[in-house]
C-alpha positions in Angstrom: 55.9 -34.0 80.6 56.3 -31.6 77.4 52.9 -29.6 78.8 54.7 -29.4 82.5 57.4 -28.2 81.2 55.9 -25.6 78.9 53.9 -24.2 81.5 56.5 -23.8 84.1 58.8 -22.3 81.6 55.9 -20.2 80.0 54.7 -18.7 83.6 58.6 -17.7 84.6 59.2 -16.0 81.5 56.5 -14.0 81.7 57.2 -13.1 85.2 60.7 -12.2 84.8 59.6 -10.0 81.8 57.2 -8.1 83.5 59.5 -7.3 86.1 62.0 -6.3 83.2 60.4 -3.5 81.8 58.2 -2.3 84.8 60.7 0.2 85.2 60.4 1.7 81.8 56.9 1.7 82.2 57.1 4.1 85.4 59.7 6.0 83.8 58.1 9.0 83.7 56.4 8.6 87.1 59.9 7.8 88.9 61.4 10.7 86.7 58.9 13.2 88.4 59.8 11.8 91.8 63.2 12.1 91.7 63.3 15.5 89.8 65.7 13.3 87.3 66.2 13.8 83.4 65.9 11.2 80.6 69.2 10.8 80.4 69.8 10.6 84.0 67.4 7.6 84.2 68.6 6.0 80.8 71.7 5.2 83.0 69.6 4.1 86.1 67.7 1.6 83.5 71.0 0.9 82.3 72.1 -0.6 85.4 69.2 -3.0 86.2 69.3 -4.1 82.7 73.4 -4.6 82.7 73.1 -7.0 85.4 70.0 -8.6 83.8 72.1 -9.6 81.3 75.4 -10.3 83.2 73.9 -13.4 85.5 73.3 -15.1 82.4 76.9 -16.3 82.3 76.8 -18.1 86.0 73.1 -19.2 85.3 74.1 -21.4 82.1 77.4 -22.9 84.2 75.1 -23.9 87.6 72.1 -25.0 84.6 74.3 -27.8 83.3 75.7 -28.1 87.1 72.2 -28.4 88.9 69.5 -28.9 86.8 66.7 -26.1 85.1 64.0 -26.0 88.0 66.3 -25.0 90.8 68.1 -22.2 89.1 64.3 -20.8 88.1 62.9 -20.7 91.7 65.5 -20.0 93.0 65.5 -17.0 90.6 62.3 -16.0 91.1 62.3 -16.1 95.0 65.5 -13.9 94.9 63.4 -11.3 92.3 60.5 -10.9 94.9 62.8 -9.6 97.6 64.8 -6.9 95.5 61.5 -6.2 93.9 60.2 -5.0 97.4 63.8 -2.9 98.1 62.8 -1.0 94.9 59.6 -0.4 96.3 61.1 0.8 99.5 64.1 2.6 97.8 64.4 6.4 99.6 66.6 8.3 96.6 67.8 7.5 93.1 71.5 5.8 93.8 69.3 3.6 96.9 67.1 2.5 93.0 69.4 2.1 91.0 71.3 -0.5 93.4 67.8 -2.3 94.2 67.4 -2.5 90.4 70.9 -4.1 89.8 69.8 -6.5 92.6 66.6 -7.0 90.7 68.3 -7.1 87.1 70.9 -9.8 88.8 67.9 -11.9 89.9 65.6 -12.5 87.2 68.9 -12.5 84.4 69.1 -16.2 85.8 66.3 -17.6 84.3 66.9 -17.0 80.5 70.1 -19.6 80.4 68.0 -22.6 82.5 64.3 -21.8 81.3 65.6 -22.1 77.2 67.9 -25.1 77.5 65.1 -26.9 79.4 62.6 -25.8 76.4 65.1 -26.7 73.9 66.4 -29.9 75.3 63.1 -31.5 76.2 60.6 -30.6 73.4 60.8 -32.3 70.5 58.7 -29.8 68.3 61.1 -26.9 69.1 60.1 -24.1 67.2 56.2 -24.4 68.2 57.7 -24.5 72.1 60.4 -21.7 71.6 56.9 -19.5 70.1 55.3 -20.5 73.1 57.5 -20.1 75.4 58.2 -16.7 73.9 54.7 -15.7 73.4 54.4 -15.9 77.6 57.2 -13.8 77.6 55.6 -11.1 75.6 52.4 -11.4 77.4 54.9 -10.5 80.6 56.1 -7.4 78.4 52.8 -6.3 77.2 51.0 -6.6 80.6 53.5 -4.9 82.7 52.9 -1.3 81.4 49.3 -1.6 82.0 49.5 -2.8 85.3 52.1 -0.9 86.6 50.6 2.3 85.4 47.2 1.6 86.6 48.5 0.4 89.9 50.8 3.7 89.9 47.5 5.5 89.0 45.2 4.0 91.9 48.4 3.9 94.6 52.0 5.2 93.3 54.3 3.5 91.8 56.0 1.8 94.6 52.8 -0.1 95.2 53.3 -1.5 91.9 56.4 -3.7 92.4 55.5 -5.0 95.8 52.3 -6.5 93.5 54.5 -7.8 91.4 57.0 -9.2 94.3 54.0 -11.1 95.3 53.1 -12.7 91.6 56.7 -13.7 91.3 56.4 -15.2 94.8 53.4 -17.5 93.5 54.9 -18.7 89.8 58.4 -19.8 92.3 56.5 -21.9 93.8 54.0 -23.1 90.8 57.6 -23.8 89.3 58.5 -26.4 91.9 55.8 -28.5 91.6 55.5 -28.4 87.8 59.2 -28.2 86.8 61.2 -31.6 86.1 63.8 -32.2 88.1 67.2 -32.6 87.3 67.2 -36.6 86.7 63.7 -36.3 85.1 64.9 -33.4 82.4 67.7 -35.5 81.7 66.1 -38.5 80.9 63.5 -36.7 78.4 65.9 -34.9 77.0 67.4 -37.9 75.9 64.4 -39.5 74.5 63.5 -36.3 72.9 67.2 -36.3 71.1 66.6 -40.0 70.2 63.2 -38.9 68.7 65.0 -36.0 66.5 67.8 -38.7 65.3 65.1 -40.7 64.4 63.3 -37.9 62.4 66.7 -36.7 60.3 67.2 -40.1 58.7 63.8 -40.3 57.7 62.5 -38.0 54.8 62.3 -34.5 55.7 60.5 -31.3 54.6 63.4 -28.9 55.3 66.8 -29.0 57.1 66.6 -27.3 60.6 69.7 -25.7 59.8 73.6 -26.4 58.6 75.3 -25.9 61.7 79.7 -26.3 61.1 81.1 -29.8 61.4 83.1 -29.3 64.4 80.5 -27.6 66.3 83.2 -25.2 68.7 83.2 -22.2 70.9 85.2 -20.6 68.1 83.9 -21.8 65.2 83.1 -18.6 62.8 79.0 -19.3 62.3 78.6 -19.6 66.2 80.6 -16.2 66.5 78.4 -14.5 63.7 75.5 -15.6 65.8 76.9 -14.3 69.3 77.3 -11.0 67.5 74.0 -11.0 66.0 73.1 -11.5 69.6 74.4 -8.4 70.4 72.6 -6.6 67.7 69.2 -8.2 68.6 69.4 -7.4 72.3 70.5 -3.4 71.7 67.3 -2.9 69.6 65.3 -5.1 72.5 66.9 -3.0 75.2 66.9 0.7 73.3 63.2 0.4 71.4 61.1 -0.7 74.8 62.8 1.3 77.1 61.7 4.4 75.5 58.8 3.2 73.5 56.4 4.4 76.6 57.9 7.5 76.5 57.9 8.1 73.0 54.7 7.3 72.7 53.3 9.6 75.4 55.3 12.7 73.6 54.4 11.6 69.9 51.1 9.3 70.2 48.6 12.5 70.6 45.7 10.5 71.2 42.8 10.9 74.2 40.7 8.0 75.0 37.8 8.5 77.5 39.4 11.3 79.2 42.5 9.3 79.8 45.8 11.3 80.9 48.6 10.9 78.1 50.3 8.8 80.4 47.7 6.1 81.5 46.6 6.0 77.0 50.4 5.7 76.5 50.7 2.6 78.9 47.6 1.1 77.6 49.0 1.4 74.0 52.4 0.0 74.9 50.9 -3.1 76.2 48.5 -3.3 72.8 51.5 -2.9 70.6 53.6 -5.4 72.5 50.7 -8.0 72.4 51.0 -8.0 68.7 55.0 -9.6 69.4 52.6 -12.5 70.6 51.7 -12.7 66.7 55.6 -12.2 65.9 56.3 -15.1 68.1 53.5 -17.7 66.1 55.4 -16.4 63.2 58.8 -16.9 64.1 57.7 -20.8 65.6 56.1 -22.0 62.6 59.1 -20.5 60.3 61.5 -22.4 61.9 59.4 -25.6 61.7 59.1 -25.0 58.1 62.3 -23.5 56.8 66.0 -23.4 57.4 66.6 -21.3 60.8 69.3 -19.3 57.9 66.9 -18.6 56.2 63.6 -17.4 58.1 66.9 -15.4 59.9 67.7 -13.0 57.3 63.9 -11.4 56.0 62.8 -10.5 59.6 66.3 -8.6 60.8 65.8 -6.6 57.9 61.7 -5.5 57.7 63.4 -4.1 61.0 65.0 -1.4 59.3 61.9 0.3 57.8 59.5 -0.2 61.1 62.1 1.5 63.3 62.0 4.1 61.0 58.9 4.5 60.4 58.3 4.5 64.6 61.2 7.6 64.6 58.9 9.9 62.3 55.5 8.9 63.2 53.1 10.5 65.2 49.2 9.5 66.0 47.9 5.9 64.6 50.6 6.2 61.8 52.9 5.4 64.9 50.9 3.2 66.4 50.8 0.8 63.8 53.9 1.4 63.2 55.1 0.6 66.6 53.0 -2.8 66.3 54.8 -3.9 63.1 58.2 -3.4 64.9 56.4 -5.2 67.7 55.5 -8.0 65.5 58.4 -8.8 63.2 60.6 -8.1 66.1 60.0 -10.7 68.2 59.3 -12.9 65.6 63.4 -13.8 65.9 63.6 -14.8 69.1 62.6 -18.5 68.2 64.9 -18.5 65.0 67.9 -17.2 67.1 67.4 -19.7 69.9 67.8 -22.4 67.6 70.6 -21.3 65.8 72.2 -21.2 69.2 71.3 -24.5 70.0 72.5 -25.8 66.9 75.5 -24.2 66.6 76.5 -24.6 70.0 79.1 -27.3 71.2 77.1 -30.8 72.3 76.2 -31.2 75.6 76.6 -27.4 76.7 73.3 -26.2 76.3 73.1 -23.9 79.2 76.5 -22.4 79.4 75.5 -21.8 75.4 72.4 -19.8 76.3 74.2 -18.3 79.0 76.9 -16.6 76.8 73.9 -15.4 74.3 71.8 -14.2 76.6 74.8 -11.9 78.6 75.5 -10.5 74.9 71.7 -10.0 74.3 70.7 -8.6 78.0 74.2 -7.8 79.2 76.6 -5.9 77.0 72.9 -5.1 74.5 72.0 -3.2 77.9 74.4 -0.4 77.0 71.7 1.0 74.8 69.8 2.2 77.4 72.6 4.7 78.1 73.2 5.3 74.2 69.1 5.9 74.3 68.6 8.1 76.5 71.7 10.5 75.4 70.3 10.6 72.4 66.5 11.8 73.8 67.9 13.4 75.7 70.2 16.0 72.7 67.4 15.3 69.8 63.9 13.7 71.3 62.8 9.8 71.3 62.6 9.8 67.6 66.0 9.9 67.5 66.3 6.4 69.4 64.7 4.9 67.0 66.8 6.1 64.6 69.4 4.8 66.0 67.9 0.9 66.1 67.6 1.2 62.8 71.1 1.9 61.8 71.9 -1.0 64.1 68.9 -3.1 62.0 70.8 -2.4 59.1 74.1 -4.0 60.4 72.6 -6.5 62.1 71.1 -7.5 58.4 74.6 -7.8 57.0 75.8 -10.6 59.9 72.8 -12.4 59.0 73.6 -12.4 55.3 76.7 -13.7 56.1 75.4 -16.3 58.3 72.9 -17.6 55.5 75.9 -17.4 52.8 77.8 -19.7 55.2 75.4 -21.8 56.1 74.4 -22.6 52.4 78.3 -23.0 51.5 78.0 -25.5 53.9 74.8 -27.8 52.4 76.3 -27.5 48.8 79.9 -29.0 50.2 78.0 -32.0 52.1 75.7 -33.0 49.1 78.9 -32.7 46.9 80.8 -35.0 49.1 83.0 -35.9 51.9 85.7 -34.5 50.4 84.5 -30.9 49.4 83.3 -30.9 53.1 86.1 -31.2 55.3 87.4 -28.5 53.1 84.7 -26.0 54.4 84.9 -26.7 58.2 
């Protein structure tokens, strides 16, 4: 069961992010065809990414009602259809509408996929890491696949190929993923196993959620605020990473064009995120989630500043470091959402989280596009370094609250009741 869940969720996760990042990979080619500036392209990207985040809210409700398998497979079928609409778009306004529909379809994935993994798998940190690695493979493959097809044919053909792949993945998910009742039973067994482990001797506390886990509990609200920050960094960086590399990398390989080199290097940089997912999963299984989150977000600040100012090999190394560190946070933050959320509301909790991450965070594309148009793509990463600094403060507050609750619990029930 666990192998089936990880395999089906991983395939869907990788496909989702490949479709999500294809527009960023083809940004320059699309801009040339329609004569659009970086600012306009940033707004067009924002339209698609806003719907990508917005549909996470209904996806959370649908997951709790109909089960993950139905939502995931339906989302992929819809994504394949809308990717074909993108490929046929005759003008920039039509392209923007088509991207918004594609974003809405793939935005349905994360709540059911993440909820399925969090509920069914016993070694959750490792499972989140594997699931995240699949997403990173989709992210890293998108620039190479899309730019290669665009070089051989055109950018529209890239969307058609990805639409066919999405249909194949939808069929595999329908065959491999557990149905609603099967997933519920496995979730019950996994929950009992984790409770049995909690009664024994543990190497560490996985996290220290509030005693009363409600939607308005301060620790959960802080985690949700951090979701906006991580989404802002994710969207801003990945939307303009290929264009930034094209302008500042300055490396010639095998006589390739700057666009082809930047596409290949974007994929190489994002493959470093695989190591980040592994690191984040190991940290999740070996130390408290609150302690794991702080160093990850703090290190993002210098990485983004180096990306802003660097060029050539230095830029490539800084970008790879960013990919590693940024994606290490995913298993950790997903674990915090699962642990801090109200009991029995995993789908809705992840729906809110991914709405904030991909929905509100999507506005980074517009802000980044305006900054890039005025001051160059380096300004995008300076801006994101400031967001990382603010995110570090929020996570320090989360850690401080967790340590206070832990001290109160060990001191006795009378003190713990004061810190709820």
